[in-house]
C-alpha distance (Angstrom), angle and dihedral (degrees) to the residues before:
residue distance angle dihedral
M1 . . .
T2 3.81 . .
L3 3.78 124.8 .
K4 3.81 88.2 -110.0
E5 3.78 89.2 55.7
L6 3.82 93.2 47.1
R7 3.83 94.3 51.1
P8 3.94 95.6 77.7
L9 3.85 90.6 45.6
A10 3.82 89.8 49.5
L11 3.88 91.4 49.7
L12 3.90 88.9 50.1
L13 3.84 93.6 51.1
T14 3.94 90.1 46.6
A15 3.83 90.5 50.8
A16 3.84 91.3 48.6
L17 3.84 92.1 48.7
L18 3.79 88.9 50.0
A19 3.68 94.6 49.9
T20 3.84 91.1 47.3
A21 3.84 89.3 51.3
A22 3.75 92.1 48.7
R23 3.78 90.7 53.2
A24 3.82 96.9 45.1
V25 3.73 115.7 111.4
E26 3.71 136.2 175.2
T27 3.78 116.3 -124.3
E28 3.77 136.7 -169.9
T29 3.84 128.5 -178.9
F30 3.76 125.9 -149.6
Q31 3.86 121.5 -163.9
Q32 3.67 130.1 -177.6
T33 3.80 142.2 146.6
Y34 3.77 125.3 -136.1
P35 3.83 128.3 -172.2
L36 3.79 114.3 -118.2
S37 3.81 130.6 169.8
S38 3.80 119.2 -114.4
D39 3.75 89.1 -106.2
G40 3.73 96.0 41.3
V41 3.83 129.1 132.9
I42 3.79 130.2 -113.6
H43 3.80 125.8 -163.7
L44 3.87 119.9 -179.1
E45 3.87 129.0 178.7
N46 3.74 122.2 -170.8
V47 3.85 138.7 151.5
H48 3.82 108.1 -163.5
G49 3.76 124.8 24.3
D50 3.78 139.5 56.8
I51 3.81 120.6 -84.9
T52 3.91 121.0 -145.0
I53 3.79 120.2 -177.2
T54 3.80 122.8 -179.9
A55 3.83 128.9 178.4
W56 3.77 124.1 -125.0
D57 3.89 136.0 170.8
K58 3.86 98.0 -104.4
P59 3.89 124.5 103.8
E60 3.83 91.0 -128.8
V61 3.82 140.7 68.8
S62 3.75 122.9 -117.5
L63 3.74 107.5 -150.8
E64 3.84 125.0 -164.7
A65 3.78 119.2 175.5
E66 3.77 121.2 179.8
K67 3.81 112.8 -162.1
R68 3.85 116.3 -155.9
A69 3.83 129.2 -172.8
K70 3.80 139.4 146.7
K71 3.67 95.8 -118.3
A72 3.86 131.6 43.3
E73 3.87 91.5 -132.3
D74 3.80 91.2 55.1
L75 3.76 91.4 48.2
A76 3.82 90.5 53.8
R77 3.80 90.2 53.3
I78 3.80 96.0 58.9
T79 3.73 110.1 95.0
L80 3.76 134.7 -171.2
E81 3.80 113.7 -144.2
I82 3.88 106.6 -157.0
E83 3.74 128.0 179.6
S84 3.78 115.4 -175.7
S85 3.78 136.5 -172.6
P86 3.74 133.8 152.1
A87 3.80 88.6 -97.4
K88 3.85 103.2 39.0
L89 3.80 141.1 26.8
N90 3.76 115.6 -163.9
I91 3.90 119.1 -172.1
K92 3.72 121.1 -177.8
T93 3.94 121.9 178.4
K94 3.69 115.5 -145.6
Y95 3.79 120.0 -157.1
P96 3.88 115.2 -170.7
K97 3.85 117.6 -125.1
T98 3.82 119.3 -123.0
G99 3.86 137.9 179.9
W100 3.73 133.9 27.5
F101 3.86 94.2 -57.3
K102 3.88 92.8 44.5
S103 3.84 94.2 -122.8
S104 3.74 122.6 168.2
I105 3.80 120.2 -93.3
N106 3.74 118.8 -104.1
A107 3.77 99.4 -94.8
S108 3.80 141.7 109.5
V109 3.77 142.2 -157.1
R110 3.85 120.8 -145.5
Y111 3.75 114.4 -157.7
R112 3.80 130.7 -157.6
L113 3.76 119.5 -177.7
M114 3.86 132.8 -176.7
V115 3.86 105.7 -160.7
P116 3.79 138.9 178.5
A117 3.92 108.3 -87.5
G118 3.77 92.7 -122.0
V119 3.84 100.5 53.7
R120 3.74 125.3 118.5
L121 3.77 118.0 -126.3
Q122 3.74 91.9 -144.4
K123 3.81 91.3 -176.6
I124 3.79 131.6 -10.6
D125 3.81 102.7 -174.5
T126 3.77 128.3 179.0
V127 3.80 144.6 139.7
N128 3.80 115.7 -146.2
S129 3.79 102.2 22.5
T130 3.70 145.3 94.8
I131 3.81 117.3 -124.8
T132 3.79 123.1 -146.5
V133 3.79 121.3 -176.4
T134 3.82 124.6 178.6
G135 3.83 129.8 -175.7
V136 3.73 100.4 -7.4
Q137 3.91 108.7 148.6
G138 3.79 98.5 -171.5
A139 3.79 127.2 78.0
V140 3.75 117.4 -66.2
D141 3.79 131.4 -154.8
L142 3.81 109.8 -173.2
E143 3.81 125.5 176.2
T144 3.89 137.2 170.4
V145 3.68 135.9 153.9
N146 3.78 104.4 -148.2
G147 3.77 110.8 26.3
A148 3.67 147.3 54.1
I149 3.82 127.3 -87.2
S150 3.72 125.8 -145.8
A151 3.77 125.4 179.0
Q152 3.86 123.1 177.3
G153 3.76 132.8 -175.5
L154 3.82 96.0 22.8
Q155 3.81 122.7 172.9
A156 3.81 106.3 170.5
D157 3.77 145.5 36.0
A158 3.75 113.3 -33.6
R159 3.77 139.4 -170.4
L160 3.84 122.1 -172.6
D161 3.75 117.3 180.0
S162 3.89 129.8 173.3
V163 3.80 133.3 156.4
N164 3.86 97.0 -157.6
G165 3.71 109.3 18.0
S166 3.77 144.9 67.9
L167 3.78 124.4 -95.2
S168 3.80 126.6 -140.8
A169 3.82 125.6 178.4
E170 3.84 124.8 175.6
F171 3.89 118.8 -174.4
A172 3.74 124.6 -153.5
S173 3.89 88.9 -170.4
L174 3.81 138.2 -2.2
E175 3.76 94.8 -160.1
N176 3.82 94.7 107.5
A177 3.83 96.4 32.9
H178 3.87 123.0 104.1
E179 3.74 101.1 164.2
V180 3.79 134.2 18.4
K181 3.78 123.1 -178.4
L182 3.79 131.9 -177.2
D183 3.72 116.1 -176.8
S184 3.80 129.3 177.6
V185 3.77 137.9 158.3
N186 3.82 102.8 -163.2
G187 3.74 107.5 18.0
S188 3.85 146.6 55.3
A189 3.72 127.4 -83.0
E190 3.71 122.8 -145.5
I191 3.82 131.1 178.0
T192 3.87 128.5 -177.7
L193 3.71 119.7 -161.1
P194 3.78 133.0 -169.2
K195 3.79 116.3 -92.5
G196 3.82 110.4 -87.5
A197 3.77 93.6 15.0
S198 3.80 120.9 161.3
A199 3.80 121.4 -139.3
E200 3.79 147.0 137.7
I201 3.76 107.9 -112.1
K202 3.78 126.9 -154.6
A203 3.91 115.3 171.9
G204 3.80 132.0 162.6
T205 3.82 140.2 161.2
V206 3.85 134.7 -178.7
N207 3.75 98.8 -149.6
G208 3.77 110.9 20.4
R209 3.84 140.8 42.1
V210 3.73 137.8 -91.3
T211 3.78 124.2 -130.7
I212 3.69 130.7 177.9
D213 3.84 132.8 -170.8
Q214 3.78 99.0 -158.3
S215 3.74 131.9 75.1
I216 3.74 109.1 -101.4
R217 3.73 136.8 -164.9
L218 3.78 100.0 -134.7
G219 3.77 125.3 -140.7
K220 3.86 93.4 170.4
A221 3.84 132.2 -7.5
G222 3.72 142.8 174.7
R223 3.77 139.8 155.7
R224 3.82 91.1 -82.5
S225 3.81 102.1 27.3
L226 3.79 144.4 36.0
N227 3.75 140.2 175.0
G228 3.72 124.8 -169.4
H229 3.80 149.5 105.3
I230 3.81 130.3 -86.3
G231 3.81 127.3 -163.6
E232 3.75 129.7 21.4
A233 3.82 102.3 -87.8
N234 3.74 136.6 52.5
G235 3.77 115.6 -78.0
P236 3.79 143.3 165.6
R237 3.75 126.2 -57.6
I238 3.84 108.0 -106.9
I239 3.84 118.4 -165.8
L240 3.74 123.6 -174.3
D241 3.87 120.0 -177.4
T242 3.78 133.4 171.8
V243 3.79 138.0 153.7
N244 3.70 105.7 -156.3
G245 3.88 108.0 23.9
S246 3.81 144.3 52.7
I247 3.77 128.7 -91.6
A248 3.79 124.3 -136.9
I249 3.87 127.4 -170.6
K250 3.69 109.1 -165.2
E251 3.78 138.7 -175.6
K252 3.77 125.4 -140.5
């Protein structure tokens, strides 16, 4: 093979090596278990990295955090500040600032938690992340800026808030719920309620449409909004708001 013939192959190999180097990241996994009562409280703050929270039947929290960064020195500078007691678990992710404008380093922390089913998620607060919650029976407060939020098996008060992302909440029961609020700017909002549930509904969008499966006694309705009551008994107040996105109220 001549030098001329080898040149394209060399270029391809160089491109492949550069692409591999660009994708390469340093990772580190932290795992720990913390005792927490069945009606305890969890507070978690993050900036970059998805958060997954799943309920189980143990009086403790299993925490797994995977740190990711392009450089080992950046990875070492990410810290997790954890305060634990049998009543409350507080987790705060600290990203060091760098550069003239003191911006955060290019890094992320992905969280996976197994939690007692009855806990309250007092505040799960992040910026560039999706949040997924499954089976938590206590009240939940979930907020992100860029990312979707999905919560399944809910049974109490709930607040889901995203600027750029869709929202989905599915309730196993509304018996212990007093207020439910889904609020997005750029994204759809969908809620699924138990069959025969009773609730006061207030839903509105600017650019989208509102659909509902259940029969509703309307107070006010339009193509992009509706207010009314479903079911035969009193129930929680459910508020769904978005600017650019549709709203769906569904029945299991």
